[in-house]
TIRO-2110 file (N, C-alpha, C; in Angstrom, 1 decimal):
// TIRO-2110
0.8, -1.2, 0.0, N, 1, A
0.0, 0.0, 0.0, CA, 1, A
0.9, 1.2, 0.0, C, 1, A
0.5, 2.2, -0.8, N, 2, A
1.2, 3.5, -0.9, CA, 2, A
1.3, 4.2, 0.4, C, 2, A
2.5, 4.7, 0.7, N, 3, A
2.7, 5.5, 2.0, CA, 3, A
2.1, 6.9, 1.8, C, 3, A
1.5, 7.4, 2.9, N, 4, A
0.9, 8.7, 2.9, CA, 4, A
1.9, 9.8, 3.2, C, 4, A
1.8, 10.9, 2.5, N, 5, A
2.7, 12.1, 2.7, CA, 5, A
1.8, 13.3, 2.9, C, 5, A
2.3, 14.2, 3.7, N, 6, A
1.6, 15.5, 4.0, CA, 6, A
1.6, 16.3, 2.7, C, 6, A
0.4, 16.8, 2.3, N, 7, A
0.4, 17.7, 1.1, CA, 7, A
1.0, 19.0, 1.3, C, 7, A
1.2, 19.5, 2.6, N, 8, A
1.8, 20.8, 2.8, CA, 8, A
3.3, 20.8, 2.9, C, 8, A
3.8, 19.8, 3.6, N, 9, A
5.3, 19.8, 3.8, CA, 9, A
6.0, 18.6, 3.2, C, 9, A
5.2, 17.6, 2.7, N, 10, A
5.8, 16.5, 2.0, CA, 10, A
6.4, 15.4, 2.9, C, 10, A
6.3, 15.4, 4.2, N, 11, A
6.8, 14.4, 5.1, CA, 11, A
5.9, 13.2, 5.2, C, 11, A
6.5, 12.0, 5.4, N, 12, A
5.7, 10.9, 5.6, CA, 12, A
5.3, 10.7, 7.1, C, 12, A
5.6, 11.7, 8.0, N, 13, A
5.3, 11.6, 9.4, CA, 13, A
3.9, 12.1, 9.6, C, 13, A
2.9, 11.2, 9.3, N, 14, A
1.5, 11.5, 9.4, CA, 14, A
0.8, 10.5, 10.3, C, 14, A
-0.3, 10.8, 10.8, N, 15, A
-1.0, 9.9, 11.7, CA, 15, A
-2.5, 10.0, 11.4, C, 15, A
-3.1, 8.8, 11.2, N, 16, A
-4.6, 8.7, 11.1, CA, 16, A
-5.2, 9.1, 12.4, C, 16, A
-6.2, 10.0, 12.4, N, 17, A
-6.9, 10.4, 13.6, CA, 17, A
-8.3, 9.8, 13.6, C, 17, A
-8.8, 9.6, 14.8, N, 18, A
-10.1, 9.1, 15.0, CA, 18, A
-11.2, 10.1, 14.7, C, 18, A
-12.2, 9.7, 13.8, N, 19, A
-13.2, 10.6, 13.5, CA, 19, A
-14.3, 10.7, 14.6, C, 19, A
-14.7, 11.9, 15.0, N, 20, A
-15.7, 12.0, 16.1, CA, 20, A
-17.1, 12.4, 15.6, C, 20, A
-17.1, 13.1, 14.5, N, 21, A
-18.4, 13.6, 14.0, CA, 21, A
-19.1, 12.5, 13.1, C, 21, A
-20.3, 12.7, 12.9, N, 22, A
-21.1, 11.7, 12.1, CA, 22, A
-20.5, 11.7, 10.7, C, 22, A
-20.2, 12.9, 10.1, N, 23, A
-19.6, 12.9, 8.8, CA, 23, A
-18.3, 12.2, 8.7, C, 23, A
-17.4, 12.4, 9.7, N, 24, A
-16.1, 11.7, 9.7, CA, 24, A
-16.3, 10.2, 9.8, C, 24, A
-17.2, 9.7, 10.6, N, 25, A
-17.5, 8.3, 10.8, CA, 25, A
-18.0, 7.7, 9.5, C, 25, A
-18.9, 8.5, 8.8, N, 26, A
-19.4, 8.0, 7.5, CA, 26, A
-18.3, 8.0, 6.5, C, 26, A
-17.4, 9.0, 6.4, N, 27, A
-16.3, 8.9, 5.5, CA, 27, A
-15.3, 7.8, 5.8, C, 27, A
-15.1, 7.4, 7.1, N, 28, A
-14.3, 6.3, 7.4, CA, 28, A
-14.9, 5.0, 6.8, C, 28, A
-16.2, 4.9, 6.8, N, 29, A
-16.8, 3.7, 6.2, CA, 29, A
-16.5, 3.6, 4.7, C, 29, A
-16.3, 4.8, 4.1, N, 30, A
-16.0, 4.8, 2.7, CA, 30, A
-14.5, 4.8, 2.5, C, 30, A
-13.7, 4.4, 3.5, N, 31, A
-12.3, 4.4, 3.4, CA, 31, A
-11.6, 5.7, 3.2, C, 31, A
-12.2, 6.8, 3.7, N, 32, A
-11.6, 8.1, 3.6, CA, 32, A
-11.4, 8.5, 5.1, C, 32, A
-10.1, 8.8, 5.4, N, 33, A
-9.7, 9.0, 6.8, CA, 33, A
-9.2, 10.4, 7.0, C, 33, A
-9.3, 10.9, 8.2, N, 34, A
-8.7, 12.2, 8.6, CA, 34, A
-7.3, 11.9, 9.0, C, 34, A
-6.4, 12.7, 8.5, N, 35, A
-4.9, 12.5, 8.8, CA, 35, A
-4.3, 13.8, 9.3, C, 35, A
-3.4, 13.7, 10.2, N, 36, A
-2.8, 14.9, 10.8, CA, 36, A
-1.3, 14.7, 10.6, C, 36, A
-0.6, 15.8, 10.0, N, 37, A
0.8, 15.8, 9.9, CA, 37, A
1.4, 16.0, 11.3, C, 37, A
2.4, 15.2, 11.6, N, 38, A
3.0, 15.3, 13.0, CA, 38, A
4.0, 16.4, 13.1, C, 38, A
4.4, 17.1, 11.9, N, 39, A
5.4, 18.1, 12.0, CA, 39, A
4.8, 19.5, 11.7, C, 39, A
4.0, 19.7, 10.6, N, 40, A
3.5, 21.0, 10.3, CA, 40, A
2.1, 21.2, 10.8, C, 40, A
1.5, 20.2, 11.3, N, 41, A
0.1, 20.1, 11.9, CA, 41, A
-1.0, 20.3, 10.9, C, 41, A
-0.8, 20.1, 9.7, N, 42, A
-1.8, 20.2, 8.6, CA, 42, A
-2.7, 19.0, 8.8, C, 42, A
-4.0, 19.2, 8.7, N, 43, A
-5.0, 18.1, 8.7, CA, 43, A
-5.6, 18.0, 7.3, C, 43, A
-5.7, 16.7, 6.9, N, 44, A
-6.2, 16.5, 5.5, CA, 44, A
-6.9, 15.1, 5.5, C, 44, A
-7.6, 14.9, 4.4, N, 45, A
-8.2, 13.6, 4.2, CA, 45, A
-7.5, 12.7, 3.2, C, 45, A
-7.5, 11.4, 3.4, N, 46, A
-6.8, 10.5, 2.5, CA, 46, A
-7.7, 9.3, 2.3, C, 46, A
-7.7, 8.8, 1.1, N, 47, A
-8.5, 7.6, 0.8, CA, 47, A
-7.5, 6.4, 0.9, C, 47, A
-8.0, 5.4, 1.7, N, 48, A
-7.2, 4.2, 1.9, CA, 48, A
-8.1, 3.0, 1.6, C, 48, A
-8.2, 2.7, 0.3, N, 49, A
-9.1, 1.6, -0.1, CA, 49, A
-8.7, 0.3, 0.6, C, 49, A
-9.8, -0.4, 1.0, N, 50, A
-9.6, -1.7, 1.7, CA, 50, A
-9.0, -1.6, 3.0, C, 50, A
-9.0, -0.4, 3.6, N, 51, A
-8.3, -0.2, 4.9, CA, 51, A
-9.3, 0.4, 5.9, C, 51, A
-10.4, -0.2, 6.1, N, 52, A
-11.4, 0.4, 7.0, CA, 52, A
-10.9, 0.6, 8.4, C, 52, A
-10.1, -0.2, 8.9, N, 53, A
-9.5, -0.1, 10.2, CA, 53, A
-8.0, 0.2, 10.0, C, 53, A
-7.5, 1.0, 10.9, N, 54, A
-6.0, 1.3, 10.8, CA, 54, A
-5.3, 0.3, 11.7, C, 54, A
-4.0, 0.1, 11.5, N, 55, A
-3.2, -0.8, 12.3, CA, 55, A
-2.7, 0.0, 13.5, C, 55, A
-2.9, 1.3, 13.5, N, 56, A
-2.4, 2.2, 14.5, CA, 56, A
-3.2, 1.9, 15.8, C, 56, A
-2.4, 1.8, 16.9, N, 57, A
-3.0, 1.6, 18.2, CA, 57, A
-4.0, 2.8, 18.5, C, 57, A
-5.2, 2.4, 19.1, N, 58, A
-6.2, 3.5, 19.3, CA, 58, A
-5.7, 4.5, 20.3, C, 58, A
-5.8, 5.7, 20.0, N, 59, A
-5.4, 6.8, 20.8, CA, 59, A
-6.2, 8.0, 20.4, C, 59, A
-6.8, 8.8, 21.3, N, 60, A
-7.6, 9.9, 20.9, CA, 60, A
-6.8, 11.1, 20.4, C, 60, A
-5.5, 11.1, 20.8, N, 61, A
-4.6, 12.2, 20.4, CA, 61, A
-4.4, 12.2, 18.9, C, 61, A
-4.3, 13.4, 18.4, N, 62, A
-4.0, 13.6, 16.9, CA, 62, A
-2.5, 13.5, 16.7, C, 62, A
-1.7, 13.7, 17.7, N, 63, A
-0.3, 13.6, 17.5, CA, 63, A
0.3, 12.5, 18.4, C, 63, A
1.3, 11.9, 17.8, N, 64, A
2.0, 10.8, 18.6, CA, 64, A
2.9, 11.5, 19.6, C, 64, A
2.8, 11.0, 20.9, N, 65, A
3.6, 11.5, 22.0, CA, 65, A
5.0, 10.8, 22.0, C, 65, A
6.0, 11.5, 22.1, N, 66, A
7.4, 11.0, 22.1, CA, 66, A
8.0, 11.2, 23.4, C, 66, A
8.7, 10.1, 23.9, N, 67, A
9.3, 10.2, 25.3, CA, 67, A
10.5, 11.1, 25.2, C, 67, A
10.6, 12.0, 26.2, N, 68, A
11.8, 12.9, 26.3, CA, 68, A
12.1, 13.1, 27.8, C, 68, A
13.1, 13.9, 28.0, N, 69, A
13.4, 14.3, 29.3, CA, 69, A
14.1, 15.7, 29.2, C, 69, A
13.2, 16.8, 29.1, N, 70, A
13.7, 18.1, 28.9, CA, 70, A
13.1, 19.0, 30.0, C, 70, A
14.0, 20.0, 30.4, N, 71, A
13.5, 21.0, 31.4, CA, 71, A
12.6, 21.9, 30.7, C, 71, A
11.6, 22.4, 31.5, N, 72, A
10.6, 23.4, 31.0, CA, 72, A
10.2, 24.3, 32.1, C, 72, A
9.5, 25.4, 31.7, N, 73, A
9.0, 26.4, 32.6, CA, 73, A
7.6, 26.8, 32.2, C, 73, A
6.7, 26.8, 33.2, N, 74, A
5.3, 27.3, 33.0, CA, 74, A
5.4, 28.8, 33.5, C, 74, A
4.8, 29.7, 32.7, N, 75, A
4.8, 31.1, 33.1, CA, 75, A
3.4, 31.5, 33.3, C, 75, A
3.1, 32.0, 34.5, N, 76, A
1.8, 32.4, 34.9, CA, 76, A
1.9, 33.9, 35.2, C, 76, A
0.8, 34.5, 35.7, N, 77, A
0.8, 35.8, 36.2, CA, 77, A
1.6, 35.9, 37.5, C, 77, A
1.7, 34.8, 38.2, N, 78, A
2.5, 34.7, 39.4, CA, 78, A
3.9, 34.2, 39.0, C, 78, A
4.7, 33.9, 39.9, N, 79, A
6.1, 33.4, 39.5, CA, 79, A
6.0, 32.2, 38.7, C, 79, A
7.0, 32.0, 37.9, N, 80, A
7.1, 30.8, 37.0, CA, 80, A
7.3, 29.5, 37.8, C, 80, A
6.9, 28.4, 37.2, N, 81, A
7.0, 27.1, 37.9, CA, 81, A
7.8, 26.2, 36.9, C, 81, A
8.8, 25.5, 37.5, N, 82, A
9.7, 24.6, 36.6, CA, 82, A
9.2, 23.2, 36.7, C, 82, A
9.7, 22.4, 35.8, N, 83, A
9.4, 21.0, 35.7, CA, 83, A
10.2, 20.3, 34.6, C, 83, A
9.8, 19.0, 34.4, N, 84, A
10.5, 18.2, 33.4, CA, 84, A
9.5, 17.6, 32.5, C, 84, A
9.7, 17.8, 31.2, N, 85, A
8.7, 17.3, 30.2, CA, 85, A
9.1, 15.8, 30.0, C, 85, A
8.1, 14.9, 30.1, N, 86, A
8.4, 13.5, 30.0, CA, 86, A
7.9, 13.0, 28.6, C, 86, A
6.9, 13.6, 28.0, N, 87, A
6.6, 13.3, 26.6, CA, 87, A
6.1, 14.5, 25.9, C, 87, A
6.2, 14.5, 24.6, N, 88, A
5.9, 15.7, 23.8, CA, 88, A
5.4, 15.4, 22.4, C, 88, A
4.6, 16.3, 21.8, N, 89, A
4.2, 16.2, 20.4, CA, 89, A
4.0, 17.7, 20.0, C, 89, A
3.6, 17.8, 18.7, N, 90, A
3.3, 19.2, 18.3, CA, 90, A
2.0, 19.7, 18.9, C, 90, A
1.2, 18.8, 19.5, N, 91, A
-0.1, 19.2, 20.1, CA, 91, A
0.0, 19.4, 21.6, C, 91, A
1.0, 19.0, 22.3, N, 92, A
1.0, 19.1, 23.7, CA, 92, A
2.1, 18.3, 24.4, C, 92, A
2.1, 18.3, 25.7, N, 93, A
3.1, 17.5, 26.4, CA, 93, A
2.6, 17.1, 27.8, C, 93, A
3.4, 16.3, 28.5, N, 94, A
3.2, 16.0, 29.9, CA, 94, A
4.4, 16.6, 30.6, C, 94, A
4.1, 17.3, 31.7, N, 95, A
5.1, 18.0, 32.5, CA, 95, A
5.0, 17.5, 33.9, C, 95, A
6.1, 16.9, 34.4, N, 96, A
6.2, 16.5, 35.8, CA, 96, A
6.5, 17.8, 36.6, C, 96, A
5.5, 18.1, 37.4, N, 97, A
5.6, 19.4, 38.2, CA, 97, A
4.7, 19.2, 39.4, C, 97, A
5.0, 19.9, 40.5, N, 98, A
4.3, 19.9, 41.7, CA, 98, A
3.4, 21.1, 41.9, C, 98, A
3.1, 21.8, 40.9, N, 99, A
2.3, 23.0, 41.0, CA, 99, A
0.8, 22.6, 40.9, C, 99, A
0.0, 23.3, 41.6, N, 100, A
-1.4, 23.0, 41.6, CA, 100, A
-2.2, 24.0, 40.8, C, 100, A
-2.4, 23.6, 39.6, N, 101, A
-3.2, 24.5, 38.6, CA, 101, A
-4.5, 23.7, 38.3, C, 101, A
-5.6, 24.4, 38.2, N, 102, A
-6.8, 23.7, 37.8, CA, 102, A
-6.9, 23.5, 36.3, C, 102, A
-7.7, 22.5, 35.9, N, 103, A
-7.9, 22.2, 34.5, CA, 103, A
-8.5, 23.5, 33.9, C, 103, A
-8.1, 23.7, 32.6, N, 104, A
-8.6, 24.9, 31.9, CA, 104, A
-7.8, 26.2, 32.1, C, 104, A
-6.7, 26.1, 32.9, N, 105, A
-5.9, 27.3, 33.1, CA, 105, A
-5.0, 27.5, 31.9, C, 105, A
-5.0, 28.7, 31.4, N, 106, A
-4.1, 29.1, 30.3, CA, 106, A
-2.8, 29.6, 30.8, C, 106, A
-1.7, 29.1, 30.2, N, 107, A
-0.3, 29.4, 30.6, CA, 107, A
0.5, 29.7, 29.4, C, 107, A
1.7, 30.3, 29.6, N, 108, A
2.7, 30.3, 28.6, CA, 108, A
3.7, 29.3, 29.0, C, 108, A
4.4, 28.7, 28.1, N, 109, A
5.3, 27.6, 28.3, CA, 109, A
6.6, 27.7, 27.6, C, 109, A
7.7, 27.4, 28.3, N, 110, A
9.0, 27.5, 27.6, CA, 110, A
9.7, 26.1, 27.8, C, 110, A
10.0, 25.5, 26.6, N, 111, A
10.8, 24.2, 26.6, CA, 111, A
12.2, 24.6, 26.4, C, 111, A
13.0, 24.2, 27.4, N, 112, A
14.4, 24.6, 27.4, CA, 112, A
15.1, 23.6, 26.4, C, 112, A
15.6, 24.1, 25.3, N, 113, A
16.1, 23.2, 24.3, CA, 113, A
17.3, 22.4, 24.7, C, 113, A
17.4, 21.2, 24.2, N, 114, A
18.5, 20.3, 24.5, CA, 114, A
19.8, 20.8, 23.9, C, 114, A
20.9, 20.5, 24.5, N, 115, A
22.3, 20.7, 24.0, CA, 115, A
22.5, 22.1, 23.4, C, 115, A
22.2, 23.1, 24.2, N, 116, A
22.5, 24.5, 23.8, CA, 116, A
21.6, 25.1, 22.7, C, 116, A
20.5, 24.4, 22.4, N, 117, A
19.6, 24.9, 21.4, CA, 117, A
18.8, 26.0, 22.0, C, 117, A
18.2, 26.9, 21.2, N, 118, A
17.4, 28.0, 21.8, CA, 118, A
16.1, 27.4, 22.3, C, 118, A
15.6, 28.1, 23.4, N, 119, A
14.3, 27.7, 24.0, CA, 119, A
13.2, 27.8, 23.0, C, 119, A
12.2, 26.9, 23.1, N, 120, A
11.0, 27.0, 22.3, CA, 120, A
9.9, 27.5, 23.2, C, 120, A
9.3, 28.6, 22.7, N, 121, A
8.2, 29.3, 23.5, CA, 121, A
6.9, 29.0, 22.9, C, 121, A
5.9, 28.6, 23.8, N, 122, A
4.5, 28.4, 23.4, CA, 122, A
3.8, 29.6, 24.0, C, 122, A
3.2, 30.4, 23.2, N, 123, A
2.5, 31.6, 23.7, CA, 123, A
1.3, 31.3, 24.5, C, 123, A
0.6, 30.3, 24.1, N, 124, A
-0.6, 29.9, 24.8, CA, 124, A
-0.7, 28.4, 24.9, C, 124, A
-0.9, 27.9, 26.1, N, 125, A
-1.1, 26.4, 26.3, CA, 125, A
-2.2, 26.3, 27.4, C, 125, A
-2.9, 25.2, 27.4, N, 126, A
-4.0, 25.0, 28.3, CA, 126, A
-3.8, 23.7, 29.1, C, 126, A
-4.0, 23.8, 30.4, N, 127, A
-3.9, 22.6, 31.3, CA, 127, A
-5.1, 21.7, 31.0, C, 127, A
-4.9, 20.5, 30.5, N, 128, A
-6.0, 19.6, 30.1, CA, 128, A
-6.2, 18.5, 31.1, C, 128, A
-5.1, 18.1, 31.8, N, 129, A
-5.3, 17.0, 32.7, CA, 129, A
-4.3, 17.2, 33.9, C, 129, A
-4.8, 16.7, 35.0, N, 130, A
-4.0, 16.8, 36.2, CA, 130, A
-3.8, 15.4, 36.9, C, 130, A
-2.6, 15.0, 37.1, N, 131, A
-2.3, 13.8, 37.8, CA, 131, A
-1.5, 14.2, 39.1, C, 131, A
-1.4, 13.3, 40.0, N, 132, A
-0.7, 13.7, 41.3, CA, 132, A
0.7, 14.3, 41.1, C, 132, A
1.5, 13.8, 40.1, N, 133, A
2.8, 14.4, 39.9, CA, 133, A
3.0, 15.0, 38.6, C, 133, A
2.0, 15.1, 37.7, N, 134, A
2.2, 15.6, 36.4, CA, 134, A
1.0, 16.4, 35.9, C, 134, A
1.2, 17.2, 34.8, N, 135, A
0.2, 18.0, 34.2, CA, 135, A
0.2, 17.8, 32.7, C, 135, A
-0.9, 17.6, 32.1, N, 136, A
-1.1, 17.4, 30.7, CA, 136, A
-1.5, 18.7, 30.1, C, 136, A
-0.7, 19.2, 29.1, N, 137, A
-1.0, 20.5, 28.4, CA, 137, A
-1.2, 20.3, 26.9, C, 137, A
-2.1, 21.2, 26.4, N, 138, A
-2.4, 21.3, 25.0, CA, 138, A
-1.8, 22.6, 24.5, C, 138, A
-1.0, 22.5, 23.5, N, 139, A
-0.4, 23.8, 22.9, CA, 139, A
-1.4, 24.4, 22.0, C, 139, A
-1.6, 25.7, 22.2, N, 140, A
-2.6, 26.4, 21.4, CA, 140, A
-2.0, 27.4, 20.4, C, 140, A
-0.9, 28.1, 20.8, N, 141, A
-0.4, 29.2, 20.0, CA, 141, A
1.1, 29.3, 20.1, C, 141, A
1.7, 29.3, 18.9, N, 142, A
3.2, 29.5, 18.8, CA, 142, A
3.5, 30.7, 17.9, C, 142, A
4.6, 31.3, 18.1, N, 143, A
5.1, 32.2, 17.0, CA, 143, A
5.7, 31.3, 15.9, C, 143, A
5.6, 31.7, 14.7, N, 144, A
6.1, 30.9, 13.5, CA, 144, A
7.5, 30.3, 13.7, C, 144, A
8.4, 31.1, 14.2, N, 145, A
9.8, 30.5, 14.4, CA, 145, A
9.9, 29.5, 15.5, C, 145, A
9.0, 29.6, 16.5, N, 146, A
9.0, 28.6, 17.6, CA, 146, A
8.3, 27.3, 17.1, C, 146, A
7.3, 27.5, 16.3, N, 147, A
6.6, 26.3, 15.8, CA, 147, A
7.5, 25.6, 14.8, C, 147, A
8.3, 26.3, 14.0, N, 148, A
9.3, 25.6, 13.2, CA, 148, A
10.3, 24.9, 14.0, C, 148, A
10.8, 25.5, 15.0, N, 149, A
11.8, 24.8, 15.9, CA, 149, A
11.3, 23.6, 16.6, C, 149, A
10.0, 23.7, 17.0, N, 150, A
9.3, 22.5, 17.6, CA, 150, A
9.2, 21.4, 16.6, C, 150, A
8.8, 21.8, 15.4, N, 151, A
8.7, 20.8, 14.3, CA, 151, A
10.0, 20.1, 14.0, C, 151, A
11.1, 20.8, 14.0, N, 152, A
12.4, 20.3, 13.8, CA, 152, A
12.8, 19.3, 14.9, C, 152, A
12.5, 19.7, 16.1, N, 153, A
12.8, 18.8, 17.3, CA, 153, A
12.0, 17.5, 17.2, C, 153, A
10.7, 17.6, 16.9, N, 154, A
9.8, 16.5, 16.7, CA, 154, A
10.3, 15.6, 15.6, C, 154, A
10.7, 16.1, 14.5, N, 155, A
11.3, 15.3, 13.4, CA, 155, A
12.5, 14.6, 13.9, C, 155, A
13.4, 15.2, 14.6, N, 156, A
14.6, 14.5, 15.1, CA, 156, A
14.2, 13.4, 16.1, C, 156, A
13.3, 13.7, 17.0, N, 157, A
12.8, 12.6, 17.9, CA, 157, A
12.2, 11.5, 17.2, C, 157, A
11.3, 11.7, 16.2, N, 158, A
10.7, 10.7, 15.4, CA, 158, A
11.8, 9.8, 14.7, C, 158, A
12.8, 10.5, 14.1, N, 159, A
13.9, 9.8, 13.4, CA, 159, A
14.7, 8.9, 14.4, C, 159, A
14.9, 9.4, 15.6, N, 160, A
15.7, 8.7, 16.6, CA, 160, A
14.9, 7.5, 17.0, C, 160, A
13.6, 7.6, 17.2, N, 161, A
12.8, 6.5, 17.8, CA, 161, A
12.4, 5.5, 16.7, C, 161, A
12.5, 5.8, 15.4, N, 162, A
12.2, 4.9, 14.4, CA, 162, A
13.4, 4.3, 13.7, C, 162, A
14.6, 4.8, 14.1, N, 163, A
15.9, 4.3, 13.5, CA, 163, A
16.1, 2.9, 14.1, C, 163, A
16.6, 2.0, 13.2, N, 164, A
16.9, 0.6, 13.7, CA, 164, A
18.0, 0.7, 14.7, C, 164, A
18.0, -0.2, 15.7, N, 165, A
19.1, -0.2, 16.7, CA, 165, A
20.4, -0.5, 16.1, C, 165, A
21.4, 0.2, 16.6, N, 166, A
22.8, 0.0, 16.2, CA, 166, A
23.4, -1.2, 16.9, C, 166, A
24.1, -2.1, 16.2, N, 167, A
24.7, -3.2, 16.8, CA, 167, A
26.2, -3.0, 16.8, C, 167, A
26.8, -3.1, 18.0, N, 168, A
28.3, -3.0, 18.0, CA, 168, A
28.9, -4.4, 17.9, C, 168, A
30.0, -4.4, 17.2, N, 169, A
30.7, -5.7, 17.0, CA, 169, A
32.0, -5.6, 17.7, C, 169, A
END
């Protein structure tokens, strides 16, 4: 079967998303699926004949979460709160932090880039889930250059996680 590519950026890093509306569910029965680019965030439809079900593990997220260990800062009207990002995608992240913020709180977020890279700033993020030691956030708004840097970071993480293991002799 032909591999899917994003029509906007040309990458094969795309993910079939679950349809929630009646129209999307009907299109799925006709083998037309909603697809989200994991890098540029473009959403598009693709026909996949004979492929009513995807082989992708069921997940409501539109973006694949990638395991990481990066320092980050939440910026509120009050003093900033630090933490460690344990997984990330173009759509959001999980932050290990001991701050008590209610669901629905809007924050600014700074991901401190690995190995001397510039920080990636998210102008608007929303707290979507709260666990005893972590916070789930959805990214809402980036400046174009920060979105591009985040896309580059995600591309590198995807490449690292999909690369075959190296065998030392």
